[in-house]
VEXFI-695051 format. One record per residue (C-alpha): residue in one letter; z, y, x. Coordinates in steps of 0.2 Angstrom, whole numbers, padded with zeros to 4 digits, always signed. Example, Ala and Ser with C-alpha at 12.3 -4.5 7.8 and 13.67 -1.06 7.14 Angstrom:
BEGIN
A+0039-0022+0062;S+0036-0005+0068;
% end
This chain:
BEGIN
M-0400+0216-0375;Q-0396+0214-0356;I-0402+0198-0348;L-0395+0193-0331;V-0408+0185-0320;T-0400+0176-0305;G-0413+0174-0291;G-0423+0188-0299;T-0431+0194-0283;G-0439+0177-0280;Y-0456+0171-0284;I-0453+0164-0302;G-0439+0176-0305;S-0449+0192-0301;H-0463+0186-0313;T-0450+0182-0326;C-0443+0199-0325;V-0460+0207-0328;E-0461+0196-0344;L-0444+0200-0350;L-0447+0219-0348;K-0463+0217-0357;A-0454+0208-0371;G-0441+0223-0373;Y-0426+0216-0364;E-0415+0225-0352;V-0414+0216-0335;V-0400+0214-0323;V-0404+0205-0307;L-0391+0196-0295;D-0398+0190-0279;N-0392+0187-0261;L-0409+0190-0254;S-0407+0174-0243;N-0425+0169-0246;S-0433+0184-0256;N-0436+0202-0254;L-0430+0217-0263;I-0447+0225-0263;A-0452+0213-0276;L-0442+0223-0289;D-0450+0239-0284;R-0466+0230-0287;V-0460+0224-0304;K-0455+0243-0308;E-0473+0248-0303;I-0481+0235-0315;T-0469+0238-0330;G-0464+0256-0328;K-0446+0251-0331;E-0430+0250-0321;I-0420+0235-0316;K-0402+0235-0312;F-0399+0226-0295;Y-0384+0218-0287;K-0384+0210-0270;A-0372+0196-0273;D-0369+0178-0270;L-0365+0165-0282;L-0353+0157-0270;N-0342+0173-0272;K-0334+0173-0289;D-0328+0191-0287;E-0346+0197-0285;I-0351+0188-0300;S-0337+0194-0310;A-0341+0212-0305;V-0358+0210-0313;F-0351+0205-0329;H-0338+0218-0329;Q-0351+0232-0327;N-0364+0226-0339;N-0365+0219-0357;I-0374+0203-0352;E-0379+0192-0367;A-0388+0178-0359;V-0392+0172-0342;I-0408+0165-0334;H-0403+0155-0318;F-0415+0153-0304;A-0404+0156-0289;G-0404+0142-0277;L-0411+0133-0262;K-0427+0125-0266;A-0436+0117-0251;V-0437+0098-0252;G-0440+0095-0234;E-0426+0106-0229;S-0414+0098-0241;N-0417+0082-0232;R-0411+0090-0216;I-0396+0100-0222;P-0391+0091-0238;L-0373+0098-0238;K-0379+0116-0238;Y-0390+0112-0253;Y-0375+0103-0263;Q-0363+0117-0259;N-0375+0131-0263;N-0384+0125-0278;I-0370+0115-0287;T-0355+0126-0282;G-0365+0142-0286;T-0369+0136-0303;L-0351+0130-0307;N-0345+0147-0302;L-0358+0156-0313;C-0354+0145-0328;E-0336+0147-0326;I-0337+0166-0326;M-0350+0166-0340;G-0337+0157-0351;N-0323+0169-0346;F-0334+0183-0353;G-0340+0174-0368;V-0358+0173-0362;K-0364+0156-0367;R-0383+0157-0368;L-0391+0149-0352;V-0409+0145-0347;F-0408+0134-0332;S-0422+0132-0319;S-0424+0113-0317;S-0438+0103-0309;A-0449+0088-0311;T-0441+0082-0296;V-0427+0075-0307;Y-0439+0061-0313;S-0439+0044-0306;R-0454+0038-0296;F-0454+0022-0307;N-0461+0031-0322;E-0478+0030-0331;N-0487+0047-0332;P-0488+0059-0340;L-0469+0062-0340;T-0460+0066-0356;E-0442+0073-0357;D-0436+0055-0360;S-0444+0048-0345;K-0432+0039-0333;L-0422+0051-0321;G-0419+0048-0303;A-0422+0061-0290;T-0429+0056-0273;N-0422+0070-0262;P-0406+0081-0260;Y-0414+0096-0268;G-0420+0086-0283;R-0402+0078-0284;T-0394+0095-0285;K-0405+0099-0300;L-0401+0082-0308;M-0383+0083-0306;L-0383+0101-0313;E-0392+0095-0328;Q-0379+0082-0331;I-0365+0095-0328;L-0373+0107-0340;E-0374+0093-0353;D-0356+0089-0351;L-0352+0108-0353;Y-0361+0109-0369;I-0353+0093-0376;S-0336+0100-0371;D-0339+0117-0380;K-0353+0117-0393;E-0353+0136-0393;W-0365+0135-0379;N-0384+0136-0380;I-0391+0128-0364;T-0410+0125-0361;L-0416+0115-0346;L-0434+0119-0341;R-0441+0106-0329;Y-0455+0115-0319;F-0470+0105-0312;N-0479+0115-0298;P-0480+0134-0300;I-0494+0143-0292;G-0503+0159-0295;A-0498+0177-0294;H-0497+0192-0305;E-0515+0199-0309;S-0510+0216-0302;T-0508+0207-0284;L-0492+0217-0283;I-0480+0201-0284;G-0483+0184-0278;E-0476+0169-0268;D-0470+0175-0251;P-0462+0161-0241;N-0451+0166-0227;D-0458+0154-0214;I-0471+0140-0214;P-0474+0137-0233;N-0467+0121-0241;N-0479+0121-0255;L-0498+0117-0255;V-0506+0133-0262;P-0497+0146-0251;Y-0501+0135-0236;I-0520+0135-0241;T-0520+0154-0244;Q-0512+0157-0227;V-0525+0147-0219;A-0538+0156-0228;V-0531+0173-0223;G-0530+0167-0204;K-0511+0167-0203;L-0511+0148-0201;D-0524+0137-0191;E-0525+0122-0203;L-0517+0113-0218;K-0508+0097-0216;I-0511+0084-0229;F-0497+0072-0231;G-0505+0056-0233;N-0522+0050-0240;D-0518+0032-0244;Y-0510+0035-0261;P-0516+0024-0276;T-0526+0039-0283;P-0545+0042-0284;D-0546+0051-0267;G-0530+0045-0259;T-0521+0061-0260;G-0506+0065-0272;L-0510+0071-0290;R-0499+0085-0296;D-0498+0096-0312;Y-0501+0114-0307;I-0495+0128-0318;H-0498+0147-0317;V-0482+0156-0313;I-0485+0168-0328;D-0487+0154-0340;L-0470+0148-0333;A-0462+0165-0334;I-0467+0166-0353;G-0459+0149-0356;H-0443+0157-0351;I-0445+0170-0364;K-0449+0157-0377;A-0433+0148-0372;L-0423+0163-0373;D-0430+0169-0390;Q-0426+0151-0397;S-0408+0153-0391;K-0404+0168-0402;N-0391+0165-0415;T-0390+0146-0412;T-0381+0133-0401;G-0388+0118-0393;F-0393+0108-0378;N-0412+0106-0375;V-0424+0100-0362;Y-0442+0105-0360;N-0456+0101-0348;L-0466+0116-0342;G-0483+0110-0336;T-0501+0109-0341;G-0503+0090-0344;N-0517+0090-0331;S-0517+0083-0314;Y-0526+0088-0298;S-0527+0080-0281;V-0524+0090-0265;L-0542+0088-0261;D-0547+0094-0278;V-0536+0110-0275;I-0544+0113-0258;K-0562+0111-0265;T-0558+0123-0280;F-0550+0136-0269;E-0565+0135-0257;E-0577+0138-0272;I-0567+0153-0279;S-0563+0161-0262;G-0579+0157-0251;K-0567+0152-0237;K-0568+0135-0228;I-0551+0127-0227;S-0548+0117-0211;Y-0536+0102-0214;K-0529+0087-0205;I-0522+0071-0213;V-0504+0067-0207;E-0491+0054-0212;R-0484+0054-0229;R-0468+0065-0232;S-0452+0056-0236;G-0449+0057-0255;D-0466+0061-0260;I-0474+0051-0274;A-0492+0047-0279;V-0494+0055-0296;C-0483+0067-0306;Y-0489+0077-0321;A-0481+0083-0338;N-0483+0079-0356;P-0479+0097-0362;E-0480+0093-0381;K-0461+0095-0385;A-0462+0113-0378;F-0477+0117-0389;K-0469+0110-0404;E-0452+0117-0402;L-0455+0133-0392;N-0473+0137-0397;W-0477+0137-0379;K-0491+0130-0369;A-0500+0134-0353;E-0515+0145-0355;R-0522+0147-0338;D-0534+0135-0329;L-0534+0129-0310;K-0547+0142-0306;S-0537+0156-0313;M-0522+0150-0304;L-0530+0149-0287;R-0540+0165-0289;D-0524+0175-0292;S-0515+0166-0278;W-0530+0171-0266;N-0530+0189-0273;W-0511+0191-0269;Q-0513+0184-0252;R-0528+0194-0246;N-0520+0210-0253;N-0503+0206-0245;K-0508+0196-0229;N-0490+0197-0223;G-0482+0196-0240;Y-0468+0209-0243;S-0463+0208-0224;T-0473+0224-0220;Y-0459+0234-0230;N-0444+0226-0221;K-0442+0240-0209;V-0442+0252-0223;L-0428+0242-0232;N-0418+0240-0216;
% end
């Protein structure tokens, strides 16, 4: 069975490719490489010993998408491709709306043309309103606080409308909380193109000497230590969640939404302290003003995924941070060392 993974050279996409191959699926990757590196797929092959068919293609180009479906027997799609930086989305919102929404519309149109109606969609906890009690359930109030989150929320609504219009579809929305960690082999991990947007790669880059200090955005939130509380999930646990969702979609139709998180929350200072313990590195940091759109607390109630997908996160915070650190110290410059070879 061939599974198309859009954005498959990215952080979550590459880890999901590993789990798909381990589960016996054939994998086809479509990616425009705008914020990822093709070397990740070479590493996936090294981990699994299996081949992946790759297409450099853009979801804004219908002809390129159609070619992938013409040349393969795709049975389902896991859709990661999209722009994903919250801060950047505030600066260039039109690019986010065009890329994330138009690209997904093109993908779904061509999937329909080829009779491929199984889709696992990469959504986000950013679709939830800030006016919710935690932990968040799938029925918590929706209301994104930034353009990136709004693209995810709009696409959730579009995909629900698609299912309502055609009940032959099986569409699963997976709302991620905060993915961190890396493959235990240290061959693949999170490799930001520029200054990291997320906490843990920022910490690991400070630890390895690439950055001087960490900026903590606010310490005056109504939390025990004043810094934001988040639900961190190991990227491998997250990847396995996609396999569970894909397996559930076999021989059935429907529209389902699941939180993928641990149900635990940790503050920024908790994460720094734990990282220092497992790495032996002291992390310099500076408190700066809050970021626009950030909220005090956000963590999941993952019970629905456990009941319906038989999935739950297995790895604890120490494991997540240990794997993040091992990836970074073994790949100080991420995949960029290999760019000259690829070019």
